[in-house]
Each structure stands twice: as structure tokens, then as C-alpha cells.
LUMDOKOL-861998 format. One record per residue (C-alpha): y, x, z. Coordinates in pm, 1 decimal, always signed. Last residue first. Layout:
! residues N
{c2->Y	c1->X	c3->Z};
...
! end
This chain:
! residues 325
{c2->-11504.8	c1->-13941.9	c3->+78.9};
{c2->-11418.3	c1->-13817.0	c3->+398.5};
{c2->-11237.9	c1->-13512.3	c3->+227.6};
{c2->-11070.5	c1->-13719.7	c3->-29.1};
{c2->-10884.7	c1->-13948.0	c3->+195.7};
{c2->-10784.9	c1->-13649.0	c3->+427.1};
{c2->-10584.9	c1->-13498.4	c3->+144.3};
{c2->-10439.3	c1->-13840.8	c3->+57.7};
{c2->-10357.6	c1->-13893.4	c3->+423.7};
{c2->-10224.8	c1->-13533.8	c3->+443.3};
{c2->-9995.4	c1->-13612.4	c3->+132.8};
{c2->-9832.0	c1->-13937.9	c3->+295.4};
{c2->-9766.6	c1->-13755.2	c3->+617.5};
{c2->-9580.2	c1->-13487.4	c3->+436.6};
{c2->-9361.9	c1->-13743.3	c3->+293.9};
{c2->-9330.4	c1->-13902.5	c3->+580.6};
{c2->-9219.5	c1->-13570.6	c3->+720.5};
{c2->-8959.4	c1->-13555.3	c3->+438.9};
{c2->-8800.4	c1->-13877.4	c3->+513.9};
{c2->-8795.4	c1->-13782.8	c3->+855.7};
{c2->-8607.5	c1->-13489.8	c3->+766.9};
{c2->-8324.9	c1->-13631.6	c3->+585.8};
{c2->-8306.1	c1->-13924.1	c3->+857.6};
{c2->-8227.5	c1->-13676.7	c3->+1091.8};
{c2->-7973.4	c1->-13477.9	c3->+868.8};
{c2->-7763.5	c1->-13835.0	c3->+870.6};
{c2->-7776.9	c1->-13842.3	c3->+1232.2};
{c2->-7629.6	c1->-13478.4	c3->+1248.8};
{c2->-7316.4	c1->-13599.9	c3->+1031.3};
{c2->-7027.5	c1->-13367.9	c3->+1082.4};
{c2->-7210.0	c1->-13049.0	c3->+1239.4};
{c2->-7462.9	c1->-13100.6	c3->+929.2};
{c2->-7659.5	c1->-12737.6	c3->+927.4};
{c2->-7506.0	c1->-12633.0	c3->+1260.7};
{c2->-7747.4	c1->-12913.6	c3->+1428.8};
{c2->-8049.9	c1->-12748.9	c3->+1235.2};
{c2->-7972.1	c1->-12430.9	c3->+1373.3};
{c2->-7915.4	c1->-12510.8	c3->+1716.3};
{c2->-8247.2	c1->-12720.1	c3->+1724.4};
{c2->-8438.8	c1->-12408.6	c3->+1593.1};
{c2->-8244.6	c1->-12161.0	c3->+1846.8};
{c2->-8035.4	c1->-11922.0	c3->+1681.6};
{c2->-7698.9	c1->-12074.9	c3->+1751.4};
{c2->-7778.4	c1->-12176.7	c3->+2104.4};
{c2->-7913.6	c1->-11826.2	c3->+2173.1};
{c2->-7563.2	c1->-11683.3	c3->+2005.9};
{c2->-7352.9	c1->-11898.8	c3->+2246.0};
{c2->-7541.2	c1->-11778.0	c3->+2561.1};
{c2->-7537.3	c1->-11429.9	c3->+2450.8};
{c2->-7140.3	c1->-11512.4	c3->+2396.2};
{c2->-7108.2	c1->-11646.9	c3->+2742.5};
{c2->-7255.3	c1->-11333.0	c3->+2902.1};
{c2->-7041.4	c1->-11109.9	c3->+2763.9};
{c2->-6708.6	c1->-11333.7	c3->+2825.1};
{c2->-6824.3	c1->-11347.7	c3->+3181.7};
{c2->-6853.4	c1->-10952.5	c3->+3203.1};
{c2->-6480.0	c1->-10955.3	c3->+3057.1};
{c2->-6356.3	c1->-11171.8	c3->+3271.9};
{c2->-6508.1	c1->-10982.4	c3->+3574.2};
{c2->-6336.8	c1->-10620.4	c3->+3438.8};
{c2->-6009.6	c1->-10815.6	c3->+3372.4};
{c2->-6005.9	c1->-10948.9	c3->+3734.2};
{c2->-6089.6	c1->-10616.7	c3->+3876.5};
{c2->-5795.5	c1->-10461.4	c3->+3688.8};
{c2->-5569.3	c1->-10725.0	c3->+3839.1};
{c2->-5679.9	c1->-10647.0	c3->+4190.6};
{c2->-5667.5	c1->-10296.5	c3->+4109.0};
{c2->-5293.9	c1->-10329.0	c3->+4022.4};
{c2->-5190.2	c1->-10516.6	c3->+4313.7};
{c2->-5336.0	c1->-10265.3	c3->+4534.4};
{c2->-5681.9	c1->-10375.2	c3->+4674.6};
{c2->-5735.5	c1->-10390.7	c3->+5065.3};
{c2->-5982.6	c1->-10171.3	c3->+5211.8};
{c2->-6330.8	c1->-10307.0	c3->+5225.8};
{c2->-6444.4	c1->-10453.1	c3->+5555.5};
{c2->-6661.1	c1->-10265.5	c3->+5732.5};
{c2->-7042.8	c1->-10358.4	c3->+5694.3};
{c2->-7181.7	c1->-10493.5	c3->+6033.8};
{c2->-7367.2	c1->-10184.5	c3->+6235.5};
{c2->-7583.9	c1->-9907.5	c3->+6123.7};
{c2->-7828.1	c1->-9942.1	c3->+6409.3};
{c2->-7866.7	c1->-10290.3	c3->+6277.3};
{c2->-7992.9	c1->-10191.2	c3->+5935.7};
{c2->-8234.0	c1->-9914.4	c3->+6086.1};
{c2->-8383.4	c1->-10164.2	c3->+6280.6};
{c2->-8420.0	c1->-10413.7	c3->+5994.2};
{c2->-8536.2	c1->-10123.7	c3->+5782.8};
{c2->-8809.0	c1->-10013.3	c3->+6025.6};
{c2->-8886.4	c1->-10448.0	c3->+6047.0};
{c2->-8968.1	c1->-10382.1	c3->+5681.7};
{c2->-9179.7	c1->-10110.6	c3->+5722.7};
{c2->-9360.4	c1->-10281.7	c3->+5976.1};
{c2->-9437.7	c1->-10613.5	c3->+5790.2};
{c2->-9687.4	c1->-10813.2	c3->+6035.6};
{c2->-9621.4	c1->-11113.3	c3->+5828.3};
{c2->-9475.1	c1->-11287.0	c3->+6143.6};
{c2->-9261.6	c1->-10986.6	c3->+6248.1};
{c2->-9095.9	c1->-11001.5	c3->+5904.3};
{c2->-9033.1	c1->-11363.7	c3->+5894.1};
{c2->-8869.0	c1->-11321.7	c3->+6260.5};
{c2->-8637.2	c1->-11025.1	c3->+6171.5};
{c2->-8519.1	c1->-11230.5	c3->+5894.4};
{c2->-8442.9	c1->-11509.3	c3->+6099.4};
{c2->-8274.9	c1->-11248.3	c3->+6369.3};
{c2->-8016.4	c1->-11101.9	c3->+6109.4};
{c2->-7906.4	c1->-11493.2	c3->+5973.1};
{c2->-7863.1	c1->-11573.5	c3->+6383.4};
{c2->-7703.4	c1->-11260.7	c3->+6450.7};
{c2->-7420.8	c1->-11272.4	c3->+6177.3};
{c2->-7368.3	c1->-11621.1	c3->+6263.8};
{c2->-7320.9	c1->-11536.8	c3->+6613.1};
{c2->-7088.4	c1->-11247.0	c3->+6546.2};
{c2->-6873.6	c1->-11529.0	c3->+6326.5};
{c2->-6892.8	c1->-11783.6	c3->+6636.9};
{c2->-6777.5	c1->-11509.6	c3->+6908.7};
{c2->-6901.0	c1->-11287.7	c3->+7170.8};
{c2->-7270.7	c1->-11254.9	c3->+7053.2};
{c2->-7519.8	c1->-11153.2	c3->+7272.9};
{c2->-7670.4	c1->-11526.7	c3->+7307.3};
{c2->-7737.0	c1->-11451.4	c3->+6912.2};
{c2->-8004.1	c1->-11170.4	c3->+7008.2};
{c2->-7937.3	c1->-10858.3	c3->+6798.2};
{c2->-8021.4	c1->-10608.4	c3->+7054.4};
{c2->-8306.6	c1->-10758.5	c3->+7259.9};
{c2->-8501.2	c1->-10904.5	c3->+6963.0};
{c2->-8452.8	c1->-10584.1	c3->+6786.8};
{c2->-8626.0	c1->-10407.6	c3->+7044.1};
{c2->-8874.0	c1->-10676.7	c3->+7113.3};
{c2->-8937.4	c1->-10670.8	c3->+6709.2};
{c2->-8987.0	c1->-10322.1	c3->+6666.6};
{c2->-9258.9	c1->-10293.7	c3->+6963.8};
{c2->-9452.7	c1->-10572.0	c3->+6808.5};
{c2->-9480.5	c1->-10409.7	c3->+6534.0};
{c2->-9562.7	c1->-10085.6	c3->+6633.0};
{c2->-9844.6	c1->-10298.0	c3->+6841.9};
{c2->-9993.3	c1->-10448.3	c3->+6524.4};
{c2->-9912.5	c1->-10776.2	c3->+6416.5};
{c2->-10190.5	c1->-11005.7	c3->+6420.2};
{c2->-10183.1	c1->-11241.8	c3->+6100.4};
{c2->-10355.5	c1->-11562.8	c3->+6141.4};
{c2->-10524.6	c1->-11694.3	c3->+5838.4};
{c2->-10442.5	c1->-12046.8	c3->+5784.3};
{c2->-10646.3	c1->-12326.4	c3->+6003.9};
{c2->-10956.6	c1->-12460.8	c3->+5812.8};
{c2->-10868.8	c1->-12872.3	c3->+5841.9};
{c2->-11184.4	c1->-13001.4	c3->+5988.7};
{c2->-11287.9	c1->-13304.8	c3->+5761.8};
{c2->-11238.1	c1->-13700.7	c3->+5861.6};
{c2->-10863.9	c1->-13683.3	c3->+5795.3};
{c2->-10966.4	c1->-13552.2	c3->+5442.4};
{c2->-11177.2	c1->-13797.6	c3->+5345.1};
{c2->-10978.2	c1->-14074.0	c3->+5439.5};
{c2->-10678.4	c1->-13936.9	c3->+5292.3};
{c2->-10922.7	c1->-13883.0	c3->+4955.9};
{c2->-11031.9	c1->-14254.3	c3->+4953.9};
{c2->-10701.3	c1->-14378.1	c3->+5018.8};
{c2->-10562.8	c1->-14194.0	c3->+4712.6};
{c2->-10333.6	c1->-13914.3	c3->+4737.8};
{c2->-9959.5	c1->-13889.3	c3->+4592.8};
{c2->-9797.1	c1->-14176.8	c3->+4399.5};
{c2->-9885.0	c1->-14064.6	c3->+4057.7};
{c2->-10231.9	c1->-13984.7	c3->+4129.2};
{c2->-10434.8	c1->-13775.8	c3->+4376.1};
{c2->-10791.5	c1->-13722.3	c3->+4450.4};
{c2->-10927.5	c1->-13940.2	c3->+4116.5};
{c2->-11067.7	c1->-13620.1	c3->+3984.3};
{c2->-10781.9	c1->-13370.3	c3->+4082.6};
{c2->-10745.2	c1->-13223.8	c3->+3759.6};
{c2->-10839.8	c1->-13568.6	c3->+3567.2};
{c2->-10566.8	c1->-13789.7	c3->+3780.9};
{c2->-10294.7	c1->-13542.8	c3->+3763.8};
{c2->-10285.2	c1->-13555.4	c3->+3370.3};
{c2->-10474.1	c1->-13320.0	c3->+3131.1};
{c2->-10261.3	c1->-13171.8	c3->+2850.9};
{c2->-10295.1	c1->-13360.5	c3->+2566.7};
{c2->-10511.2	c1->-13258.5	c3->+2283.6};
{c2->-10343.7	c1->-13211.7	c3->+1940.6};
{c2->-10327.3	c1->-12821.8	c3->+1964.7};
{c2->-10671.2	c1->-12807.9	c3->+2059.5};
{c2->-10781.0	c1->-12996.8	c3->+1784.9};
{c2->-10632.1	c1->-12783.3	c3->+1532.7};
{c2->-10787.1	c1->-12465.5	c3->+1680.9};
{c2->-11120.5	c1->-12628.8	c3->+1716.4};
{c2->-11085.3	c1->-12727.5	c3->+1318.8};
{c2->-11011.7	c1->-12343.3	c3->+1248.3};
{c2->-11346.5	c1->-12219.2	c3->+1440.7};
{c2->-11547.0	c1->-12469.5	c3->+1249.4};
{c2->-11381.0	c1->-12352.9	c3->+930.4};
{c2->-11443.2	c1->-11989.0	c3->+1010.0};
{c2->-11804.3	c1->-12056.0	c3->+1112.5};
{c2->-11894.1	c1->-12226.7	c3->+778.8};
{c2->-12047.2	c1->-12570.0	c3->+764.3};
{c2->-11888.2	c1->-12669.2	c3->+465.3};
{c2->-11859.5	c1->-13048.1	c3->+465.4};
{c2->-11822.0	c1->-13085.8	c3->+839.0};
{c2->-11564.7	c1->-12824.9	c3->+855.0};
{c2->-11380.9	c1->-12963.6	c3->+608.6};
{c2->-11361.2	c1->-13302.3	c3->+765.2};
{c2->-11280.6	c1->-13101.1	c3->+1097.0};
{c2->-11024.1	c1->-12921.6	c3->+931.3};
{c2->-10852.6	c1->-13254.3	c3->+795.1};
{c2->-10881.6	c1->-13433.6	c3->+1085.0};
{c2->-10730.3	c1->-13179.8	c3->+1293.1};
{c2->-10432.5	c1->-13182.7	c3->+1036.8};
{c2->-10415.6	c1->-13536.1	c3->+1038.4};
{c2->-10348.2	c1->-13528.5	c3->+1405.2};
{c2->-10095.0	c1->-13257.7	c3->+1374.7};
{c2->-9906.9	c1->-13463.1	c3->+1143.6};
{c2->-9937.9	c1->-13754.5	c3->+1364.2};
{c2->-9752.9	c1->-13561.6	c3->+1649.7};
{c2->-9476.0	c1->-13434.6	c3->+1400.9};
{c2->-9423.7	c1->-13816.8	c3->+1316.4};
{c2->-9410.9	c1->-13937.0	c3->+1686.6};
{c2->-9160.0	c1->-13670.1	c3->+1781.6};
{c2->-8891.2	c1->-13716.1	c3->+1458.3};
{c2->-8698.3	c1->-13980.5	c3->+1601.4};
{c2->-8727.3	c1->-13951.6	c3->+1997.2};
{c2->-8741.7	c1->-13560.7	c3->+1979.9};
{c2->-8474.6	c1->-13519.9	c3->+1735.8};
{c2->-8276.4	c1->-13754.0	c3->+1963.9};
{c2->-8333.8	c1->-13526.5	c3->+2277.6};
{c2->-8269.0	c1->-13204.4	c3->+2088.7};
{c2->-7947.1	c1->-13363.2	c3->+1921.6};
{c2->-7825.0	c1->-13435.0	c3->+2296.7};
{c2->-7941.5	c1->-13093.2	c3->+2428.3};
{c2->-7767.3	c1->-12913.4	c3->+2115.1};
{c2->-7452.3	c1->-13119.9	c3->+2152.7};
{c2->-7420.6	c1->-13054.3	c3->+2526.3};
{c2->-7462.6	c1->-12678.7	c3->+2438.8};
{c2->-7197.3	c1->-12712.7	c3->+2165.9};
{c2->-6954.5	c1->-12844.4	c3->+2405.2};
{c2->-7050.1	c1->-12579.1	c3->+2668.3};
{c2->-6965.0	c1->-12304.4	c3->+2467.6};
{c2->-6656.5	c1->-12450.7	c3->+2309.5};
{c2->-6549.8	c1->-12498.6	c3->+2705.6};
{c2->-6638.1	c1->-12163.5	c3->+2781.3};
{c2->-6432.1	c1->-11994.0	c3->+2517.0};
{c2->-6115.3	c1->-12239.5	c3->+2563.1};
{c2->-6157.1	c1->-12120.2	c3->+2952.0};
{c2->-6210.8	c1->-11750.8	c3->+2835.9};
{c2->-5904.3	c1->-11741.7	c3->+2615.7};
{c2->-5707.3	c1->-11903.9	c3->+2893.4};
{c2->-5781.0	c1->-11617.2	c3->+3160.3};
{c2->-5788.2	c1->-11345.0	c3->+2902.6};
{c2->-5375.4	c1->-11457.7	c3->+2835.7};
{c2->-5327.1	c1->-11463.9	c3->+3216.8};
{c2->-5492.1	c1->-11130.7	c3->+3299.8};
{c2->-5271.0	c1->-10949.3	c3->+3008.9};
{c2->-4965.2	c1->-11153.6	c3->+3172.8};
{c2->-5068.7	c1->-11011.7	c3->+3515.9};
{c2->-5086.4	c1->-10646.2	c3->+3354.3};
{c2->-4740.7	c1->-10693.4	c3->+3190.8};
{c2->-4613.0	c1->-10780.4	c3->+3545.9};
{c2->-4820.0	c1->-10507.6	c3->+3702.7};
{c2->-4669.0	c1->-10241.7	c3->+3449.0};
{c2->-4267.7	c1->-10359.2	c3->+3585.2};
{c2->-4076.3	c1->-10466.3	c3->+3281.4};
{c2->-3815.3	c1->-10277.8	c3->+3160.7};
{c2->-3485.3	c1->-10462.5	c3->+3058.1};
{c2->-3272.9	c1->-10163.2	c3->+3110.5};
{c2->-3315.9	c1->-10157.3	c3->+3502.2};
{c2->-3497.6	c1->-10450.2	c3->+3634.9};
{c2->-3290.2	c1->-10656.7	c3->+3833.4};
{c2->-3148.9	c1->-10634.3	c3->+4174.0};
{c2->-2881.6	c1->-10849.9	c3->+4089.0};
{c2->-2614.1	c1->-10530.1	c3->+4107.9};
{c2->-2841.0	c1->-10307.6	c3->+3910.0};
{c2->-2878.6	c1->-10625.0	c3->+3641.5};
{c2->-2512.1	c1->-10617.5	c3->+3645.1};
{c2->-2475.8	c1->-10295.7	c3->+3630.3};
{c2->-2690.6	c1->-10255.7	c3->+3297.1};
{c2->-2502.6	c1->-10542.4	c3->+3176.0};
{c2->-2219.1	c1->-10374.7	c3->+3201.2};
{c2->-2339.3	c1->-10068.0	c3->+3057.0};
{c2->-2479.0	c1->-10232.1	c3->+2763.4};
{c2->-2163.0	c1->-10429.9	c3->+2692.2};
{c2->-1982.9	c1->-10092.2	c3->+2706.6};
{c2->-2195.9	c1->-9949.4	c3->+2493.6};
{c2->-2175.3	c1->-10240.3	c3->+2225.9};
{c2->-1833.8	c1->-10237.8	c3->+2228.8};
{c2->-1781.9	c1->-9861.8	c3->+2181.2};
{c2->-2107.1	c1->-9936.5	c3->+1919.1};
{c2->-1844.3	c1->-10172.9	c3->+1749.0};
{c2->-1543.2	c1->-9975.8	c3->+1765.0};
{c2->-1699.9	c1->-9680.5	c3->+1593.1};
{c2->-1836.9	c1->-9910.6	c3->+1331.3};
{c2->-1478.4	c1->-10069.8	c3->+1278.1};
{c2->-1342.4	c1->-9712.6	c3->+1246.0};
{c2->-1609.0	c1->-9631.4	c3->+994.5};
{c2->-1553.5	c1->-9935.0	c3->+828.1};
{c2->-1163.0	c1->-9901.8	c3->+795.7};
{c2->-1252.8	c1->-9520.9	c3->+683.9};
{c2->-1452.4	c1->-9660.1	c3->+448.4};
{c2->-1225.9	c1->-9909.5	c3->+306.8};
{c2->-979.0	c1->-9632.7	c3->+305.2};
{c2->-1197.8	c1->-9439.5	c3->+64.8};
{c2->-1317.9	c1->-9746.4	c3->-153.6};
{c2->-955.4	c1->-9867.4	c3->-246.7};
{c2->-785.5	c1->-10130.8	c3->-51.2};
{c2->-690.2	c1->-10439.4	c3->-253.2};
{c2->-317.5	c1->-10447.0	c3->-335.4};
{c2->-30.3	c1->-10599.8	c3->-123.3};
{c2->-233.4	c1->-10498.5	c3->+189.7};
{c2->-102.8	c1->-10757.1	c3->+477.4};
{c2->+137.5	c1->-10631.4	c3->+771.1};
{c2->+455.1	c1->-10797.0	c3->+595.3};
{c2->+249.4	c1->-11118.8	c3->+641.2};
{c2->+136.3	c1->-11117.0	c3->+975.0};
{c2->-230.5	c1->-11027.1	c3->+1072.2};
{c2->-460.3	c1->-11370.2	c3->+1179.8};
{c2->-543.0	c1->-11401.3	c3->+794.5};
{c2->-661.0	c1->-11029.8	c3->+785.0};
{c2->-981.5	c1->-11125.8	c3->+1027.5};
{c2->-1155.0	c1->-10820.9	c3->+1135.9};
{c2->-1474.9	c1->-10657.6	c3->+1082.7};
{c2->-1367.0	c1->-10435.9	c3->+777.7};
{c2->-1471.5	c1->-10511.2	c3->+453.2};
{c2->-1845.4	c1->-10332.1	c3->+367.6};
{c2->-1828.1	c1->-10160.2	c3->+3.8};
{c2->-1888.4	c1->-9830.1	c3->+202.4};
{c2->-2199.0	c1->-9929.1	c3->+339.0};
{c2->-2362.2	c1->-9982.7	c3->+23.0};
{c2->-2182.6	c1->-9617.1	c3->-132.3};
{c2->-2408.5	c1->-9493.8	c3->+157.2};
{c2->-2221.9	c1->-9294.8	c3->+502.3};
! end
């Protein structure tokens, strides 16, 4: 025992002792040491007795021995913590996705016309420069700049007045009804395809089902058989025949509690990886990067960008004015 431990007073209340039993003088270090040792030993025995009693109580109550927790219980707690963390992560990612989407819409509404004006000015500048120089390279650049500005053709332009936003025009409908309609190319299944189809239809017909789940399984299977036969796909019909011969998939044996918990943890891990990829894509996108520059005041960021675009528009207009003089 160390000197510090020797100075620890005994764990007893001397005030409760009779007057004649109290020491007349302070105890010396050796006596204190002996007393402390005795007290420590008594405390150790009491602790051992208490532990023994607690153990007996746990055992009699059916509780865990010595406070040990079942491995499945610890694993279940880990799953619960992972689920809560994933929920918070999903909320954060979805919140950022919505913010990016809203900011993108606002960005397009406020700044889209300015970008369009800049594209038009770039095309006019390139065309003016090409007209002045006549250089083939300038002509090529002018065409590329104009192609960027040209809008995508509308439905009316694509179908030459045969179709508009409401559907076929009356003239187009009249023309179509007066013309014979070419039937689709007919597929003639081979003899092998017909044989396989007949065999599968006899074996897997839904009317042969004994209960509703079996009928649903046969309905789904026959639908795939009919589609394969309609295409005359012999190889697929052979695969379907082998699938039917193998019988319905046997249910997997039930998982143990530990296996279910580990499977849940693996799913949570895969889900987190997918969300991490999505979050990275959002953050690295053009709109996401802009939004991260001013998360507290994105409207002011749009105002600042708008001012910069207006300055670019002014400079390009001045450049165009010099070229066309």
C-alpha cells in the first residue's frame, strides 16, 4: 500500500463509538494503515457479497448473468443507430435537392433572358465579323454561334401542319382516313415456336391453378409466353419451358435474428453509399455550386450575377456597334 493510501482515514464513524472507546490521541500511520486495510478488506467482502446477491437476483429473475448483453441486442442497437443516421442523412440530401431544384428554376426565370440575349449578341457579332472578313473560319464560327441561338423546331414545323399541340389537324385526319392503312409486319412463328407454345399453354394455363396465388403466378407466366410467341422467339420460349420445368422458386429458409440484423445493416450501408453519390452530384452541379456560394442569401447571389450579365450585355452591344459601323 502506498503512503497516500495510508493517510486515508478508516471508513467508520467514530462519533457513534462510546467515549471510553475513542482514541485519546491521533492514530499513527501504521495503525491507520492497519485500519484502512481492514476497512478495504471489509469493503471488498461487502462488494463481493453485494455482487453475489445481485447475481443471484438476476439469475432468479431470469435476467442476464453479470450484466452481459446478448450479441443480438447489441447488434439491434447498432441497426437502430444506423437507421436514425440514415434518416437524417436522407432528410439533408432531399432538402438540398429541393433547394437546388428551386434555385435552378429561379435562376432560369431571372437570368435566362439575359443568357439568351448574350447568345444572340454573340451570333450577331460573329456574323458581322464574318461579313467583314469573308474568312472561312469566321464563317464557320458564325454558323456555330447562330445554331446555338436557333430554337428547336416545334411540332408544327416537324409535321408540316399535320399535327399541332391538340393532335392531328382536321386535314390530316381526313387524309389519313381516306388512305389505306398499312398493317404491321406479320410475324409467322416457326413450327418449333408453335410446338413450344402449345406445350407451355397446356402445362401453365391459369385454369389449372388450385388457388389464387397459383393462378396469379400462371397468369404472369402465360403473359410472357404469349409475348415471346407473338415475336416468334424460339430461344425465349425454350428458356420459359426450362423455367416452368424447374418449378416455382422455393422460399428461402427463414433467417436467424443475427442474419436479419446483419442483412439490415448491409442494406443501410448500400443506401448510404447511393445517397452519398447523389449528394456529391448535387454539390458538384453548376446550380449546386452556385447555391453553396451563398446558402444564406441565394436571392442576392442572383442579383449579383444579373448585374454581371448586364455588364456583359453592354460590352457586347458596344462591340457589335463598332463592327456594323
